[in-house]
Phi, psi and omega in degrees: 000132179301146180288142176267099181280153182294131174211171185300321177295316180296318181298321180288322175301314181291324180295316177293323174298319178295320178296316181294315182296318180301313178298328174294319177295321173300323180296315180297312181300315182293319177292325175297317182300315181293336179273351180307306180306302177302326180286320177296321182295330179278348182275121181288146175048056180301130177214172186306321178297318181291325175304311178296319183297317182294314181304308183299319181298313180297327183290336181272347185283141178281164187307314183300317180290326179292318180294323179296313178296315181308310185294335184280335188258343185228154177266131180230156174281165175307313180307314182293320173301316178298320176298314181302313182296319176299319177295316182298316182293319178293321176296313181296322177295317182296319185277331188246338183233348184310303184287326179296333178300324186262333172046232184290352182276354183298342177290342185279130183301316178302321175292323178292323176291328175290319175298323180292317183296318184295316177300320180299318179296314180297317177306311180306310180301304186295321176299315181302309183299316179302312179297322181298337181268353185279115179300336173304326181277352184274347181290139184255000000 
């Protein structure tokens, strides 16, 4: 495989990958935050230690497990459930297959441009979902 030398396109590609990953992390954080109330309500003899324990357990869960919990505690339309499944699929693709999809072709400028375009789409999706989960945006 040809060496991938630092260049402007690669810098943009890695920057966008980081932004996309950051927004995925925000989605996980915000869902965990929204689950605190229902999970604390289920906890017998809630005390400060158990509050912290529930919070830490939720923070360790991956997006798939968080979405499963989220679906159990709140009511969603079929369309909303489809969106959640789509976001999970896109997140897993980004984290586990994105770079592998392009493999040894990453040295090609056209491939880098395609990757950047794909990352821009993912960033838009993840930012939108992250914002929709932010209680601050719910205020009227």
